[in-house]
Every structure is written in C-alpha cells, then in structure tokens.
N, C-alpha and C positions, 0 to 999 in steps of 0.2 A: 242593465242600463242600455238605453238606445242612443246611438250617435245622432247628430242633427240630420244627417242624410237619411238614416233609417226612419227617424221620426217623420221626416217630410214625406217619405214614400208611403209609410203606413197610415199616416194621419190625414193625408189629403191636403197638406199645406206645402208650399215651396220652402226651400231653405231660407231665401230672403225674407219670406213672410214670418218664419219662425224667429229670425233675428229681430225683425221689427216688433213682434209681440213680446219678445224678451225686453227690448228697450222700453216698450210701453208699459211693462209690468203686468201684462195680461197672462202670459204663459212663460214663466221663468224656469229655466232649466234647473234640475236638481243639483248639478255640479258643473262648474266651469274650470277647466284646466288653467291654473294660474300662469303657466308658461306659454302654452300655445293659444289660450283663449277659446279652445274648442268646447262646445256645449254638449252635455250629456243629460238624458232624461230618464226618469224612473218609469217602469212599466205602467204604473197607474196613470201617468200623464197622457198616455195614448188616447184614452177616452176623452180627456179634456181637449186634446188637439182635434179630434174628430167632431166634437161638439162645437168647438170654436169655428171650424171650417164651415159647418152647416149654418151657424148663426151669421157668419160674414156673407155667405152666399145669399142669405135672406135679407141682407142689408141692414142688420141691426147695428146701431152705434156702439162704439167701443165702451162707452160709459155703462151701457146696459149689459154688455157682454161680461164685463168684470163682475157685475152683481149676479148674473146667471151662473157663471162658473163658481162663484163663491158659495152660492146656495144650492148648487146641483147635488152635492154629496150629502146635504143635510136631510133631516127628517121632515122639516117644515118646508113644503114645496109651494106654499101659497105665493111667496115672493116671485119664484121662478115662473109660475103659471101667470101671475099678473103681468110680469114683464113681457112674456111671449104674447099674451092677448093684447096688451097695449100696443106692441109693435105691429101686430097684425091689423089692428084698427087703423093705425097710421098709414099702413100700406094700402088698405082698402079705401080710405078717404082720399089719399093721394091719387090712387088709380081712378076713382070716380071724377075727381077734378080734372085729371089729365084727359080722360075720355071726352069730357065736355069741351075742353079747349081744343083738342085735336079734331073734334067734329066740326067746330067752327073753322079751323085752319084748313081742313080738307075742302070745305065749301068754298072758301076764298081761293084755294089753289085750283079747284075745278073751274071757277070763274075766270081766273087768269089764263088757264090753258085754252079756253074758248076764244080768247082775244088773239088777234094776229100778233105774232112776235117775230122779230128779225133774227134769223139764224146766222150764226157766225161760221157756218160750214159752206163750202163751195164745191163745185164739181171736181176741179182738178187744180193742183198747185204743184209747182216744181221750183226748187231753189237750191242754191249752192251755199254751203257753210264750211268754214275752216274746221278740219278734223280735230285739231287740238282744242279749239274753243268748245266744240260740241262735247268732247270727252270731258273737259273740265266742268261744263255746265251739268252734265249728267251726274258726275261725282258730287257736285255741290248740292243737288236737290234730292238725290235718291234716298237718303236716310229718312226723309220726312214723309215718304209715301205710306199709305195705309196698306197693310198686308193681310188683314184677317178676313176680307171679303164681306164684312158687314155692311159697308157703304160702297157699292160698286163704283160710283162716280169718283171716289177718292182712291181707287185701286190702280191708279196709273199716274203718268206724268203728263201734264198739260203742255202741249206745244202750241203756243200763241204766236201766230205769224202776222206781222203788221209792218208794211214798208220794208225797210232794210234791217229790221230787228226780229229775232226769234227769241221769245221768252219761254223758259222752261219753269214750271211751277209744280210743286207737290205739297200736299198737306194731309195730315191724319186728324185734324181738328185741334190737336194740342200743340202742334208745331207746323211751321210752313217754311219752305225754302224757295227762293227765286233766283234765277240766273239769266243772263242775257248773252246771246250769240249774234255776231254780225252775219248777215246773209245778203246774197245777190241773186238777181235773176227773176225776182217776182215783185211786181208793183200793183197787184190787184187788191181787192178788199180784204179787210182783216179776216183771218181764218183761224179757227181753233179745232184741235183734235186731241183726244186723250189717248195716249199710247200706253197700253197695258204693260205692267212691270216686266213680264217675261220678254216682250219685244224690246222694251227699253234696254234691258240687260244684254240682249243679243246685239242691239245697236252698239252698245258700249264696247263689246268684244271686237267689233270690226274697226274701231277707231284707234288703230295702232300706227298709222302713217302720218305724214306731214301734209299730204295733198288734200285739197278740198273734197268734200263728199257731196252727193246729191240726195236731197230729201224730196220725196214725192208723196202727195196726198191726193188720192183719186177716189172720191166718194168716201167709203169707210175703210179703204185700203191704204196702209202707210208703208212706204218702202224706203230703205236707206241703201245707197250704192256707194261702195268704196273701192274704186278700181274695178277689178273683175269679180269682186265679191259683193253680195247683197243679202239683206234680210228683209222680210216682209211679213205683214200680219194685219189682222183686222183691228180697227180702233174700237174703243169702248163707246157704245151708243148712248152716252149720257151727257148732260150739261154740267160743266165744271162751275163751281162758285165764282162769283165776280171777285177775283183775288185783288184787283186794284182797289176795291173798297177796303179790304182787310189790311192793306199795308199803309194806309193813310194814318199815321200815328202822330200824336203831338210830340214836339221836340222833347227829348229827355236829356239826362246827364250823360255825356260821352266820356269814356275812359279808354285810353290805349292800353292794351295788355300784352305781355309776353305770353304767347300761347302755351308754350311748354311749361312755363312756371305756373300759370294758372291751372293747367291740367294736373300738375303734381299736387298743388294745393287742394284741388277738388277731390283727388283720389285718396289723399291721406288726411285731409282736414275734417272739421266737424260737419255732421249732417243732422238734420231733423227728421223726425218721423212724419210721414204724410198723413197720419191720423185717419179721418174718415174718407180721405181722397185715395182712390185706388185706380190702378190700371189693370185691365183684364182680371179683376177680382182680387188683386193682390196689392198690398201697400208697397210704397217705394220710398227711396231716400230723397230728401230735399236739401238743396244748398241754398242758403240765405245770403244774398249779396247786398253790398252797400258801396257807394262811391264815397271814399274818404275825402277830407278837405284838400289833401295834396293831389287828388285826381286818381288815386289808385283804387283798385277794386278789392274789397275786403270780403272774405268768406267768414260770416259771423258765427261765433260760438253760441251754443244753446244758452238762452237766458240773456244774451246781448241783443236786445230788441230795440228797434227804432221804427217809427211809423212810416218811414220812407223805404224800409228794406223790401227787397223783392225776392220771393221764394220761387224756385223753379226745380223741376225734376232734374236731379244731378246727372243721370245717365243721358237724358236728352241734351243737356248742356255739353257734356263730353262729346257726344256725337256731332253736335253743331261745330264745336271747335275743330274736330277732325275734318269735317266737310269744308270748313273755312279755308284750309290748305294754305295758311300763311303763318310766318313766324310771329307776326304781330297782327292783332285784330282789334276792332273797336267794339266795345260793349256799350249799348245805349239803354240806360235804365230810366223808365218813366215812373209813373205812379205805381204803387204795389198791385194795382188791378190792370195795368197796361202791359202788353207783351214786351218781353225783353228782346232787343234786336242785337244780332251779331253781324257786324259788317266788316268788309275788307277795306283797308285804308286806300288801296289803289283802284277799287272797283265798286262804285256805289250801286251798280246794277246786280251785284251778287250778294245776297244776304239771307239770313234765316231769322225767324221769329219763334219764340217760345212763349206759350201761355203761362202766366204766373199761377201759383197755387196759394190759396188763402191759408195763412198759418192759423192753426186751431188755438183757441184760448186755453 
C-alpha cells in the first residue's frame, strides 16, 4: 500500500489534487484510516494516477476522465480511443479559433502602438512617505502579486503616484489588492512605476522605524531611503493594467465579519471541489459564501445552493483576510459573477478583490 504522500510523489499529482480526486470520485483510495482519515492506495492505482495526471495536463474534462479510467483496464478500448480522439479534436478546433481571434487582436494592437500614447512615466520623482503607512500598504498588497514569471507586467507592485497620494496595487488576474499611502514633496504629473517583487521585499525590510522615508523614481531606477540605509533597483519596463477600471464594481451586499471567527469557519467548514477550474494545473478548494437575512456571512454546505451564492478560492480568501490586518472586516458580495471585495471598516482605500469561480453543475 502507498501512502498519499508516496502516491503523490510517484504518480505526478500533488497531495491536494489526490484529495480532490477522492472527493470527486475519480481516484478513490483503497483504504481510509477511520481514526486519522489518512488515505492509502493499492500498487495498481499508481498507473491510474499517472494516467490521470496526463489527462489533466491535456485539459480533459473530469466527466471524460472518469470514463477513460473505467475503460482503461478493459479489453474493449474503443470507448477510450473515442474519448481521446474527441478531446483532441476539441483542442484542435479551439486552437484554430483562438489563432484566428489572436491574429485579429495582434493587428489591432499593432495599430494602437503606432498611435501616440501618453506615458505615465517621468524623468524624476522624489517624495516622502510615512514609514509605517508604506509598510502596511506593502503588507496589504504583497499576497496578490504574481510570482511565476508568466506575465512579467504582473510580477511586481505598481506604485501609482498622483498628487499627495501613493497607491500600491498588485494582481495575479485572480485577485487584486489596493492600498493608499499619504505622500508629500511631489506635485508633478501622475507617475507610475512597477517595482519588482525582490525590490519591494527589500523595501519592506527597511521599514522598521517611525520616521518618514524617501522614495525616488529616476527613469527606470527606484530607490527607497530610510535614514542612512537604502535599497535600489530597476523597475519593470512594462505597462500595468488600468486598475481603476477593474475596481469599479456595482454595489453589493455588505456584511461586517469577525475576522478570526470567519477564518476558523473557513479552515474547518465545508468546501466544494473546484471541478474543471484549476490553478497551476491542480484543482483547489472552494468556499461558497452567502449573506444571510440577519447580515451575517454563511459558509454554505455542499448541496445548499442559492442563485446568489458566491464561490471563491478558499486559500485566496484566507490570504486576503490575513492581509486585511483588522479584527473586523467588511465582505462585499455582489452577483455570483462579480468579484468579492474585502474591505477595512476604517480605510476605504485599502481593499482586495477576489474573482469568483463558477460552480459546476
């Protein structure tokens, strides 16, 4: 018998993925310890795990994977071959359509790039910001930054300087965090610069005192001075998405929540399987939320469905609660297709957004 850790290592699936496939009834362990709940697998299930990993990397839906696994060991392989060929045709058709659309989009993009555009960069900017506020802002947004390098423009934190306000923004497409810091000493045009994550982390390490710090942007060079210490580096040479468009949300149902209590409920309460929605090729746990009539937030049980429920990545929500850094936070739930907002009661300029996940039928 293989433990779940050994099965994950040898089968090419993570432990969390194996738990998900167990709950989904796709790859069920041969035995589960009734006391500890620990999962054990028979030697013959290793081939199934490897096959499952290959099919998921190829993007096959779970419904088809179930049939492939069921027919794999049989003598009649026509069904399996048919499912594989049908999925390959879907991929080829989808790729053909995508190529056509992307060709059109590239032509439109080339046309836009030939038109004069106003840059939000400037030659030199120097401003003073409170150390404690900048530290808190970095802590608020850091969790939402993209770290895999696939989209370089999102691999840092946007510093958006305008008037007496410095906004920090980070997003990985599935979540976004925004924070605001007061600033003095600069009254020029709006300026934006993307600070790479290693430099942002080095900045955070300097912010240990109470005195104001100096932030300088000189071309593509960004420097933070804290007393006699400083850190400096090159900014990312990309344009950041227009985050102001992304945070214009229709009003939703607001609920004040006890952060610690909600965290406990999320960690121990019911979760749903993410189904065909995956992150980095692996499924993840969903928490389904609802605002009750008394104004409280309910984490819904499996089968307790309502058309207004909002499903989000549970780990992302836990990260956002931690970054909120308040005993009480405000959850704003709109339509099931609208982002979930996590806001601070005392600071409307610091918030995070989580993209919802469609619940599979």
